[in-house]
Biotite code that builds the C-alpha atoms (Angstrom):
import biotite.structure as struc

atoms = struc.array([
    struc.Atom([17.883, -14.544, -26.590], chain_id="A", res_id=1, res_name="MET", atom_name="CA", element="C"),
    struc.Atom([14.829, -12.616, -27.229], chain_id="A", res_id=2, res_name="SER", atom_name="CA", element="C"),
    struc.Atom([11.024, -12.416, -26.936], chain_id="A", res_id=3, res_name="LEU", atom_name="CA", element="C"),
    struc.Atom([10.683, -14.636, -29.884], chain_id="A", res_id=4, res_name="ASP", atom_name="CA", element="C"),
    struc.Atom([12.942, -17.233, -28.389], chain_id="A", res_id=5, res_name="ASP", atom_name="CA", element="C"),
    struc.Atom([10.967, -17.208, -25.213], chain_id="A", res_id=6, res_name="LEU", atom_name="CA", element="C"),
    struc.Atom([7.721, -17.461, -26.949], chain_id="A", res_id=7, res_name="THR", atom_name="CA", element="C"),
    struc.Atom([8.953, -20.395, -29.032], chain_id="A", res_id=8, res_name="GLU", atom_name="CA", element="C"),
    struc.Atom([10.321, -22.079, -25.862], chain_id="A", res_id=9, res_name="ASP", atom_name="CA", element="C"),
    struc.Atom([7.055, -21.751, -23.952], chain_id="A", res_id=10, res_name="VAL", atom_name="CA", element="C"),
    struc.Atom([5.016, -23.097, -27.110], chain_id="A", res_id=11, res_name="GLU", atom_name="CA", element="C"),
    struc.Atom([7.313, -26.105, -27.219], chain_id="A", res_id=12, res_name="GLN", atom_name="CA", element="C"),
    struc.Atom([7.301, -26.823, -23.628], chain_id="A", res_id=13, res_name="ARG", atom_name="CA", element="C"),
    struc.Atom([3.525, -26.518, -23.601], chain_id="A", res_id=14, res_name="TYR", atom_name="CA", element="C"),
    struc.Atom([3.407, -29.123, -26.387], chain_id="A", res_id=15, res_name="ALA", atom_name="CA", element="C"),
    struc.Atom([5.862, -31.379, -24.244], chain_id="A", res_id=16, res_name="ASP", atom_name="CA", element="C"),
    struc.Atom([3.594, -31.157, -21.005], chain_id="A", res_id=17, res_name="ILE", atom_name="CA", element="C"),
    struc.Atom([0.716, -32.272, -23.113], chain_id="A", res_id=18, res_name="GLU", atom_name="CA", element="C"),
    struc.Atom([2.633, -35.375, -24.160], chain_id="A", res_id=19, res_name="ALA", atom_name="CA", element="C"),
    struc.Atom([3.978, -36.343, -20.665], chain_id="A", res_id=20, res_name="GLU", atom_name="CA", element="C"),
    struc.Atom([1.377, -36.534, -17.982], chain_id="A", res_id=21, res_name="GLN", atom_name="CA", element="C"),
    struc.Atom([2.821, -38.563, -15.346], chain_id="A", res_id=22, res_name="ALA", atom_name="CA", element="C"),
    struc.Atom([4.784, -37.110, -12.314], chain_id="A", res_id=23, res_name="VAL", atom_name="CA", element="C"),
    struc.Atom([7.050, -38.968, -10.231], chain_id="A", res_id=24, res_name="SER", atom_name="CA", element="C"),
    struc.Atom([6.957, -37.869, -6.373], chain_id="A", res_id=25, res_name="LEU", atom_name="CA", element="C"),
    struc.Atom([9.672, -38.439, -3.757], chain_id="A", res_id=26, res_name="ASP", atom_name="CA", element="C"),
    struc.Atom([8.470, -39.748, -0.313], chain_id="A", res_id=27, res_name="ARG", atom_name="CA", element="C"),
    struc.Atom([8.339, -36.136, 1.264], chain_id="A", res_id=28, res_name="GLU", atom_name="CA", element="C"),
    struc.Atom([6.182, -34.874, -1.521], chain_id="A", res_id=29, res_name="THR", atom_name="CA", element="C"),
    struc.Atom([3.776, -37.862, -1.481], chain_id="A", res_id=30, res_name="ARG", atom_name="CA", element="C"),
    struc.Atom([3.485, -37.509, 2.202], chain_id="A", res_id=31, res_name="ASN", atom_name="CA", element="C"),
    struc.Atom([2.803, -33.688, 1.967], chain_id="A", res_id=32, res_name="GLU", atom_name="CA", element="C"),
    struc.Atom([0.164, -34.430, -0.953], chain_id="A", res_id=33, res_name="LEU", atom_name="CA", element="C"),
    struc.Atom([-1.552, -37.168, 1.153], chain_id="A", res_id=34, res_name="ALA", atom_name="CA", element="C"),
    struc.Atom([-1.832, -34.644, 4.002], chain_id="A", res_id=35, res_name="LEU", atom_name="CA", element="C"),
    struc.Atom([-3.256, -31.905, 1.780], chain_id="A", res_id=36, res_name="LEU", atom_name="CA", element="C"),
    struc.Atom([-5.579, -34.364, 0.248], chain_id="A", res_id=37, res_name="GLU", atom_name="CA", element="C"),
    struc.Atom([-6.999, -35.560, 3.532], chain_id="A", res_id=38, res_name="ALA", atom_name="CA", element="C"),
    struc.Atom([-7.265, -32.013, 4.871], chain_id="A", res_id=39, res_name="ALA", atom_name="CA", element="C"),
    struc.Atom([-8.768, -30.312, 1.714], chain_id="A", res_id=40, res_name="LEU", atom_name="CA", element="C"),
    struc.Atom([-10.614, -33.116, 0.315], chain_id="A", res_id=41, res_name="ASP", atom_name="CA", element="C"),
    struc.Atom([-10.465, -32.272, -3.252], chain_id="A", res_id=42, res_name="PRO", atom_name="CA", element="C"),
    struc.Atom([-12.294, -34.160, -5.907], chain_id="A", res_id=43, res_name="GLU", atom_name="CA", element="C"),
    struc.Atom([-9.138, -35.603, -7.134], chain_id="A", res_id=44, res_name="ASP", atom_name="CA", element="C"),
    struc.Atom([-5.214, -35.201, -6.686], chain_id="A", res_id=45, res_name="THR", atom_name="CA", element="C"),
    struc.Atom([-4.883, -33.352, -9.987], chain_id="A", res_id=46, res_name="ASP", atom_name="CA", element="C"),
    struc.Atom([-6.764, -30.404, -8.358], chain_id="A", res_id=47, res_name="GLU", atom_name="CA", element="C"),
    struc.Atom([-4.164, -30.063, -5.643], chain_id="A", res_id=48, res_name="LEU", atom_name="CA", element="C"),
    struc.Atom([-1.409, -30.128, -8.239], chain_id="A", res_id=49, res_name="VAL", atom_name="CA", element="C"),
    struc.Atom([-3.121, -27.492, -10.204], chain_id="A", res_id=50, res_name="ARG", atom_name="CA", element="C"),
    struc.Atom([-3.517, -25.302, -7.110], chain_id="A", res_id=51, res_name="ARG", atom_name="CA", element="C"),
    struc.Atom([0.150, -25.773, -6.423], chain_id="A", res_id=52, res_name="ALA", atom_name="CA", element="C"),
    struc.Atom([1.314, -24.797, -9.772], chain_id="A", res_id=53, res_name="ILE", atom_name="CA", element="C"),
    struc.Atom([-0.901, -21.720, -9.573], chain_id="A", res_id=54, res_name="HIS", atom_name="CA", element="C"),
    struc.Atom([0.560, -20.810, -6.147], chain_id="A", res_id=55, res_name="LEU", atom_name="CA", element="C"),
    struc.Atom([4.113, -21.333, -7.306], chain_id="A", res_id=56, res_name="LEU", atom_name="CA", element="C"),
    struc.Atom([3.703, -19.269, -10.343], chain_id="A", res_id=57, res_name="PHE", atom_name="CA", element="C"),
    struc.Atom([1.960, -16.354, -8.437], chain_id="A", res_id=58, res_name="GLN", atom_name="CA", element="C"),
    struc.Atom([4.503, -16.370, -5.899], chain_id="A", res_id=59, res_name="THR", atom_name="CA", element="C"),
    struc.Atom([7.427, -16.438, -8.476], chain_id="A", res_id=60, res_name="THR", atom_name="CA", element="C"),
    struc.Atom([5.758, -13.528, -10.337], chain_id="A", res_id=61, res_name="VAL", atom_name="CA", element="C"),
    struc.Atom([5.100, -11.419, -6.939], chain_id="A", res_id=62, res_name="ASP", atom_name="CA", element="C"),
    struc.Atom([8.565, -11.901, -5.736], chain_id="A", res_id=63, res_name="SER", atom_name="CA", element="C"),
    struc.Atom([10.275, -10.830, -8.933], chain_id="A", res_id=64, res_name="GLY", atom_name="CA", element="C"),
    struc.Atom([12.021, -14.098, -9.423], chain_id="A", res_id=65, res_name="LYS", atom_name="CA", element="C"),
    struc.Atom([10.218, -14.729, -12.805], chain_id="A", res_id=66, res_name="LEU", atom_name="CA", element="C"),
    struc.Atom([11.237, -11.462, -14.145], chain_id="A", res_id=67, res_name="ASP", atom_name="CA", element="C"),
    struc.Atom([15.019, -12.042, -13.090], chain_id="A", res_id=68, res_name="PHE", atom_name="CA", element="C"),
    struc.Atom([14.975, -15.389, -14.603], chain_id="A", res_id=69, res_name="GLN", atom_name="CA", element="C"),
    struc.Atom([13.495, -14.226, -17.944], chain_id="A", res_id=70, res_name="LEU", atom_name="CA", element="C"),
    struc.Atom([15.748, -11.005, -17.982], chain_id="A", res_id=71, res_name="ARG", atom_name="CA", element="C"),
    struc.Atom([18.812, -13.310, -17.413], chain_id="A", res_id=72, res_name="SER", atom_name="CA", element="C"),
    struc.Atom([18.011, -15.903, -20.084], chain_id="A", res_id=73, res_name="THR", atom_name="CA", element="C"),
    struc.Atom([15.838, -14.048, -22.606], chain_id="A", res_id=74, res_name="TYR", atom_name="CA", element="C"),
    struc.Atom([16.404, -10.338, -21.902], chain_id="A", res_id=75, res_name="ASP", atom_name="CA", element="C"),
    struc.Atom([12.719, -9.666, -21.405], chain_id="A", res_id=76, res_name="VAL", atom_name="CA", element="C"),
    struc.Atom([10.242, -9.245, -18.442], chain_id="A", res_id=77, res_name="THR", atom_name="CA", element="C"),
    struc.Atom([7.097, -11.121, -17.929], chain_id="A", res_id=78, res_name="TYR", atom_name="CA", element="C"),
    struc.Atom([5.046, -7.880, -18.789], chain_id="A", res_id=79, res_name="ASP", atom_name="CA", element="C"),
    struc.Atom([6.884, -7.678, -22.096], chain_id="A", res_id=80, res_name="GLU", atom_name="CA", element="C"),
    struc.Atom([6.057, -11.426, -22.766], chain_id="A", res_id=81, res_name="TYR", atom_name="CA", element="C"),
    struc.Atom([2.427, -10.898, -22.100], chain_id="A", res_id=82, res_name="LEU", atom_name="CA", element="C"),
    struc.Atom([2.239, -7.820, -24.373], chain_id="A", res_id=83, res_name="SER", atom_name="CA", element="C"),
    struc.Atom([4.257, -9.458, -27.085], chain_id="A", res_id=84, res_name="GLY", atom_name="CA", element="C"),
    struc.Atom([6.663, -6.357, -27.281], chain_id="A", res_id=85, res_name="MET", atom_name="CA", element="C"),
    struc.Atom([9.748, -5.316, -25.491], chain_id="A", res_id=86, res_name="THR", atom_name="CA", element="C"),
    struc.Atom([9.790, -2.076, -23.524], chain_id="A", res_id=87, res_name="PHE", atom_name="CA", element="C"),
    struc.Atom([11.920, -0.503, -26.159], chain_id="A", res_id=88, res_name="GLU", atom_name="CA", element="C"),
    struc.Atom([9.316, -1.374, -28.809], chain_id="A", res_id=89, res_name="GLU", atom_name="CA", element="C"),
    struc.Atom([6.522, -0.102, -26.582], chain_id="A", res_id=90, res_name="MET", atom_name="CA", element="C"),
    struc.Atom([8.146, 3.338, -26.056], chain_id="A", res_id=91, res_name="THR", atom_name="CA", element="C"),
    struc.Atom([9.617, 3.688, -29.580], chain_id="A", res_id=92, res_name="GLY", atom_name="CA", element="C"),
    struc.Atom([13.094, 3.865, -28.391], chain_id="A", res_id=93, res_name="ALA", atom_name="CA", element="C"),
    struc.Atom([14.226, 1.326, -30.836], chain_id="A", res_id=94, res_name="ASP", atom_name="CA", element="C"),
    struc.Atom([13.189, 3.553, -33.771], chain_id="A", res_id=95, res_name="GLN", atom_name="CA", element="C"),
    struc.Atom([15.907, 6.208, -33.262], chain_id="A", res_id=96, res_name="TYR", atom_name="CA", element="C"),
    struc.Atom([19.426, 5.812, -34.501], chain_id="A", res_id=97, res_name="PRO", atom_name="CA", element="C"),
    struc.Atom([22.185, 5.568, -31.956], chain_id="A", res_id=98, res_name="THR", atom_name="CA", element="C"),
    struc.Atom([24.034, 8.715, -31.145], chain_id="A", res_id=99, res_name="MET", atom_name="CA", element="C"),
    struc.Atom([27.621, 8.961, -32.028], chain_id="A", res_id=100, res_name="ASP", atom_name="CA", element="C"),
    struc.Atom([29.119, 10.516, -29.018], chain_id="A", res_id=101, res_name="ASP", atom_name="CA", element="C"),
    struc.Atom([32.429, 11.415, -30.842], chain_id="A", res_id=102, res_name="GLU", atom_name="CA", element="C"),
    struc.Atom([30.566, 13.607, -33.323], chain_id="A", res_id=103, res_name="ARG", atom_name="CA", element="C"),
    struc.Atom([27.570, 14.660, -31.215], chain_id="A", res_id=104, res_name="ARG", atom_name="CA", element="C"),
    struc.Atom([28.586, 18.351, -30.645], chain_id="A", res_id=105, res_name="TYR", atom_name="CA", element="C"),
    struc.Atom([30.588, 18.944, -33.734], chain_id="A", res_id=106, res_name="GLN", atom_name="CA", element="C"),
    struc.Atom([29.202, 21.523, -36.253], chain_id="A", res_id=107, res_name="PHE", atom_name="CA", element="C"),
])
């Protein structure tokens, strides 16, 4: 897969998220959410969910797990996704033809 595949998948899933708003929670998650709601007293529960997503995203980026998953699936990193270019495209490494090692030193 490639950077274009990742961009397409993100756009598709963004549209899917807009279509589905409801989230089902298990008992443990409801209990934790209720405790956080009581302690932090947000305006609504959605605010806590937004904070949780931001925290999970930041932790995943900081730990390198996001880059690992993106590299495994799409062969790009988060920085490459943000810039819209692969590292090879940024450095110009993809502009040069590959060297033929068999004939490299023949005159």
